[in-house]
C-alpha positions as CSV (number, residue, x, y, z in Angstrom):
1,M,-33.1,24.3,-74.5
2,S,-31.6,24.6,-71.4
3,K,-28.4,22.5,-70.0
4,T,-30.8,21.3,-67.4
5,G,-33.8,20.0,-69.9
6,N,-31.2,18.3,-71.8
7,K,-30.3,16.1,-69.3
8,I,-33.5,15.3,-68.0
9,I,-34.2,14.2,-71.9
10,I,-31.3,12.1,-71.8
11,G,-31.9,10.5,-68.4
12,I,-35.7,9.5,-69.6
13,V,-34.0,7.6,-72.9
14,I,-31.6,6.1,-70.6
15,F,-33.9,4.8,-68.4
16,S,-36.7,4.2,-70.9
17,G,-33.8,2.0,-72.7
18,I,-33.1,0.0,-69.5
19,I,-36.7,-0.8,-69.0
20,F,-37.0,-1.8,-72.4
21,I,-33.8,-4.4,-72.3
22,M,-35.0,-5.6,-68.7
23,F,-38.8,-6.0,-70.5
24,A,-37.0,-7.9,-73.2
25,F,-35.0,-10.1,-71.0
26,I,-38.5,-11.1,-68.8
27,I,-40.2,-12.4,-72.4
28,F,-37.2,-14.2,-73.3
29,I,-36.8,-16.1,-70.3
30,S,-40.4,-16.7,-70.8
31,V,-40.3,-18.0,-73.9
32,V,-37.0,-20.6,-73.1
33,R,-39.1,-21.7,-70.1
34,S,-42.2,-22.2,-72.3
35,S,-40.5,-23.9,-74.8
36,D,-38.9,-26.9,-73.2
37,G,-38.7,-25.9,-69.6
38,Y,-34.6,-25.3,-69.9
39,F,-33.5,-22.2,-68.4
40,L,-30.6,-19.6,-69.1
41,D,-28.2,-22.0,-67.8
42,K,-28.4,-23.4,-71.3
43,Y,-26.9,-20.6,-72.7
44,S,-24.3,-20.6,-70.0
45,L,-20.4,-21.0,-70.8
46,A,-19.8,-22.4,-67.5
47,G,-19.7,-26.2,-67.0
48,R,-23.3,-28.0,-65.4
49,V,-24.0,-31.3,-64.2
50,A,-27.6,-32.1,-65.9
51,I,-30.3,-34.2,-63.8
52,I,-33.1,-36.3,-65.1
53,D,-36.0,-37.4,-63.4
54,V,-37.1,-41.2,-64.5
55,K,-40.0,-41.1,-62.1
56,G,-43.1,-43.4,-62.1
57,V,-44.1,-46.2,-64.7
58,I,-42.1,-46.1,-68.3
59,D,-45.4,-45.4,-70.5
60,D,-43.8,-42.9,-72.8
61,S,-39.8,-42.0,-73.7
62,E,-40.4,-38.9,-75.5
63,D,-39.9,-36.5,-72.7
64,I,-36.7,-38.1,-71.5
65,V,-35.5,-38.3,-74.7
66,R,-36.2,-34.9,-75.7
67,Q,-34.0,-34.0,-72.6
68,L,-31.2,-36.2,-73.3
69,D,-31.2,-34.5,-76.9
70,N,-31.2,-31.2,-75.5
71,Y,-28.4,-31.9,-72.9
72,E,-26.4,-33.6,-75.7
73,D,-26.4,-30.2,-77.9
74,D,-26.0,-27.9,-74.7
75,S,-21.8,-27.4,-74.2
76,S,-22.3,-25.9,-70.9
77,V,-23.2,-29.6,-69.9
78,K,-20.1,-32.0,-68.8
79,A,-22.2,-34.7,-67.2
80,L,-25.5,-36.0,-67.0
81,I,-26.9,-37.6,-64.3
82,L,-29.6,-40.2,-64.5
83,R,-32.2,-40.3,-61.0
84,I,-34.0,-43.4,-61.8
85,D,-37.3,-43.9,-59.7
86,T,-39.2,-46.5,-61.3
87,P,-40.4,-50.1,-61.9
88,G,-40.0,-50.2,-65.3
89,G,-42.4,-50.1,-67.9
90,G,-43.0,-50.7,-71.8
91,V,-40.3,-52.3,-73.4
92,A,-39.9,-50.4,-76.3
93,A,-40.1,-47.1,-74.2
94,S,-37.0,-48.1,-72.0
95,Q,-35.2,-49.2,-74.6
96,E,-35.5,-45.9,-76.3
97,I,-34.6,-44.4,-73.3
98,Y,-31.1,-46.4,-73.1
99,D,-30.5,-46.2,-76.7
100,G,-30.9,-42.0,-76.0
101,I,-28.2,-42.3,-73.1
102,L,-25.8,-44.1,-75.6
103,K,-26.0,-41.3,-77.9
104,I,-25.2,-38.6,-75.1
105,K,-22.2,-40.6,-74.0
106,D,-21.1,-41.0,-77.7
107,S,-20.7,-37.3,-77.6
108,G,-18.4,-37.8,-74.4
109,K,-20.2,-36.6,-71.5
110,Y,-20.0,-38.5,-69.0
111,V,-23.7,-40.8,-67.8
112,I,-24.2,-41.5,-64.2
113,A,-27.5,-43.3,-62.8
114,S,-28.6,-42.7,-59.3
115,M,-31.3,-45.3,-58.0
116,G,-33.7,-43.9,-55.4
117,S,-36.3,-45.9,-53.9
118,I,-36.8,-48.1,-56.6
119,A,-35.1,-48.8,-60.1
120,A,-36.4,-52.3,-61.6
121,S,-37.1,-54.4,-64.7
122,G,-36.8,-51.5,-67.1
123,G,-35.7,-49.0,-64.6
124,Y,-32.9,-51.4,-64.3
125,Y,-32.6,-51.9,-68.0
126,I,-32.1,-47.8,-68.3
127,A,-29.2,-47.7,-65.6
128,C,-27.2,-50.2,-67.7
129,A,-26.6,-47.7,-70.2
130,A,-24.9,-45.4,-67.9
131,D,-20.9,-45.2,-67.0
132,T,-21.5,-45.8,-63.5
133,I,-24.5,-47.1,-61.5
134,L,-25.0,-45.7,-57.7
135,A,-27.7,-47.1,-55.3
136,N,-28.5,-46.5,-51.8
137,P,-28.5,-49.6,-49.9
138,G,-32.2,-50.1,-49.8
139,S,-32.7,-49.3,-52.8
140,L,-34.8,-51.6,-54.9
141,T,-33.4,-52.8,-58.0
142,G,-33.0,-55.6,-60.6
143,S,-36.2,-57.7,-61.4
144,I,-34.7,-58.8,-64.9
145,G,-37.1,-60.8,-66.8
146,V,-40.4,-59.8,-69.0
147,I,-44.4,-59.7,-68.1
148,F,-47.4,-59.6,-70.5
149,S,-50.7,-59.4,-68.9
150,F,-54.5,-58.6,-69.3
151,P,-57.8,-59.4,-68.0
152,T,-60.4,-62.0,-69.1
153,F,-63.8,-61.8,-68.4
154,E,-65.6,-65.0,-70.1
155,K,-66.9,-66.2,-66.7
156,L,-68.2,-62.7,-65.7
157,M,-69.6,-62.0,-68.9
158,K,-72.0,-65.6,-69.3
159,T,-73.2,-64.6,-65.9
160,V,-74.4,-61.6,-66.8
161,G,-75.5,-62.5,-70.5
162,I,-73.0,-60.6,-72.3
163,E,-71.2,-61.7,-75.7
164,L,-69.1,-60.3,-77.9
165,E,-69.0,-61.1,-81.4
166,V,-65.6,-60.4,-83.0
167,F,-65.1,-60.4,-86.7
168,K,-61.3,-60.8,-88.0
169,A,-59.3,-61.7,-91.0
170,G,-56.1,-64.0,-89.2
171,E,-55.9,-66.9,-86.8
172,L,-54.3,-64.6,-83.7
173,K,-55.7,-60.9,-84.9
174,D,-57.6,-60.8,-81.7
175,L,-55.2,-61.6,-79.3
176,G,-56.2,-59.6,-75.5
177,N,-59.6,-60.3,-76.5
178,Y,-60.8,-60.0,-72.4
179,S,-64.5,-62.3,-73.6
180,R,-62.6,-65.6,-73.8
181,E,-59.7,-67.9,-72.7
182,V,-56.6,-67.8,-74.3
183,T,-56.1,-70.3,-76.7
184,P,-52.6,-72.8,-77.1
185,E,-51.5,-71.1,-80.3
186,E,-52.1,-67.7,-78.8
187,R,-49.8,-68.7,-75.7
188,R,-47.0,-70.2,-77.7
189,M,-47.0,-66.9,-79.7
190,V,-46.9,-64.5,-76.5
191,Q,-44.2,-66.9,-75.1
192,A,-41.8,-66.4,-78.3
193,A,-42.2,-62.6,-77.8
194,I,-41.4,-62.9,-74.0
195,D,-38.7,-64.9,-74.8
196,D,-37.3,-62.8,-77.4
197,T,-37.3,-59.8,-75.2
198,Y,-36.1,-61.7,-72.1
199,D,-33.1,-62.1,-74.0
200,Q,-32.7,-58.9,-75.3
201,F,-32.6,-57.7,-71.9
202,I,-30.3,-60.3,-70.7
203,N,-27.4,-59.6,-73.4
204,V,-27.5,-56.0,-72.3
205,V,-26.9,-56.5,-68.6
206,S,-24.0,-59.7,-69.7
207,E,-22.4,-56.8,-72.0
208,T,-23.1,-53.8,-70.1
209,R,-21.8,-55.3,-67.0
210,N,-18.9,-57.1,-67.8
211,L,-21.0,-60.6,-66.8
212,E,-20.7,-63.9,-68.3
213,L,-24.2,-65.1,-69.8
214,E,-24.9,-67.7,-67.5
215,E,-24.5,-65.6,-64.8
216,V,-27.1,-63.4,-65.6
217,R,-29.2,-66.1,-66.2
218,K,-29.0,-67.3,-63.0
219,I,-30.5,-64.1,-61.1
220,A,-32.8,-62.7,-63.9
221,D,-35.7,-64.5,-62.6
222,G,-37.3,-61.4,-61.9
223,S,-36.2,-61.4,-58.4
224,I,-35.4,-58.1,-56.5
225,F,-32.7,-56.7,-55.2
226,T,-31.1,-54.4,-52.8
227,G,-28.7,-51.8,-53.5
228,R,-26.2,-53.7,-50.9
229,Q,-27.0,-57.0,-52.8
230,A,-27.3,-55.8,-55.9
231,L,-23.6,-54.6,-55.5
232,D,-22.4,-58.3,-54.2
233,L,-24.1,-59.5,-57.6
234,G,-22.2,-56.9,-59.6
235,L,-25.5,-55.2,-60.8
236,I,-23.8,-51.8,-59.7
237,D,-20.7,-50.0,-58.8
238,E,-20.7,-48.0,-55.5
239,L,-23.5,-47.5,-53.0
240,G,-24.2,-43.8,-52.7
241,T,-26.7,-41.4,-52.8
242,L,-27.9,-38.6,-55.4
243,D,-25.4,-36.1,-53.7
244,D,-22.4,-38.3,-54.3
245,A,-23.7,-38.9,-57.7
246,I,-23.9,-35.1,-58.0
247,S,-20.1,-35.2,-56.5
248,M,-18.3,-38.1,-58.6
249,A,-20.2,-36.2,-61.9
250,G,-18.7,-32.9,-61.0
251,V,-15.2,-34.5,-60.6
252,L,-15.1,-36.7,-63.6
253,A,-16.2,-33.4,-65.9
254,D,-13.7,-31.2,-64.1
255,L,-16.1,-29.3,-62.4
256,G,-14.8,-30.2,-58.9
257,D,-16.8,-32.0,-56.0
258,D,-19.2,-29.4,-55.9
259,P,-20.9,-28.4,-59.0
260,R,-23.5,-26.5,-60.2
261,T,-26.3,-28.4,-61.2
262,I,-29.5,-28.3,-63.9
263,K,-32.7,-30.1,-64.3
264,E,-35.4,-28.9,-66.2
265,R,-38.2,-26.9,-64.5
266,I,-41.7,-29.6,-63.8
267,R,-44.4,-28.1,-65.0
268,R,-47.8,-28.0,-62.6
269,K,-50.7,-29.4,-64.3
270,P,-53.4,-26.9,-63.6
271,L,-54.7,-26.8,-59.9
272,L,-58.6,-27.5,-61.2
273,W,-57.6,-31.0,-63.0
274,E,-55.9,-32.2,-60.0
275,Y,-58.7,-31.4,-57.9
276,A,-61.0,-33.4,-60.0
277,K,-58.6,-35.9,-60.9
278,N,-58.4,-36.7,-56.8
279,L,-62.1,-36.0,-56.5
280,V,-63.0,-39.3,-58.6
281,G,-60.0,-41.3,-57.1
282,L,-57.7,-40.9,-60.7
283,G,-54.5,-41.5,-60.1
284,D,-51.5,-40.7,-63.1
285,D,-50.9,-44.7,-62.9
286,V,-54.8,-45.4,-63.4
287,L,-54.8,-42.6,-65.9
288,N,-51.5,-43.6,-67.7
289,N,-52.5,-47.3,-67.9
290,R,-53.2,-48.4,-71.7
291,L,-56.2,-50.2,-72.5
292,W,-54.5,-53.1,-74.8
293,P,-52.0,-55.7,-73.2
294,Y,-48.3,-55.0,-74.0
295,I,-44.6,-56.4,-73.2
296,E,-43.2,-54.8,-70.4
297,Y,-39.6,-54.7,-68.3
298,R,-41.4,-53.6,-65.1
299,Y,-41.5,-54.9,-61.9
300,S,-45.2,-56.3,-61.3
301,Y,-48.0,-55.8,-59.7
């Protein structure tokens, strides 16, 4: 075979190898994205500041905690920002996210809470776990308190002639039965649970914000505050935007005041599903509501 023929064969082999490597690279990126939304920055040796969005009603902690665990194990992430824009939500879900933040802090990474339009009740509870809390002057926060509610339809059911038969073992077993009024015993039981979770909340605020417990009690009546008011009360550390939080995180992590950031890619729901949902007027707030009562750290309603 001539030298020209050998060169052609070698060129084809090299070209095929490049194509194969590019194809494998594309597949690798697809796998990484589809598995947890992470980009290749996860495997970069360069320092990054990670951003986690906490948006909407906190009904579930799984996704946020998963992201916290991922970033805890990622050596390229040197600091973390929680962008909080939520009225709060379930007590247990808020506490699980709070504990997840403490865990990532224990790994040596700095955590900053950046408040958006609203970071109230459970949203503020989560922010308390951060090393530093920033809010815009007009952010709404606070709403320190607990709520438990459910509808009752006793009068309506009597009017239309509907009855609900309940068989139970245990006098308080059917708490939340919408076909009757709440009994005095049920009210005492629920109030005791609310008081206990309320004490948990104000103790967290007192400990993390270095405020006397009685000082916290005075403002923990469900009141909301602007970012500027919250600063005066010692509920936040500084006024600032998300960009300010990023700059602060970069400086604290020795990455400079303009660090590179990493954030999970938002998975878009199928367009057909979005269209059908909007057609019948079912927003995410409706679909995410539980069908049974539960205790919430939530700015209501």
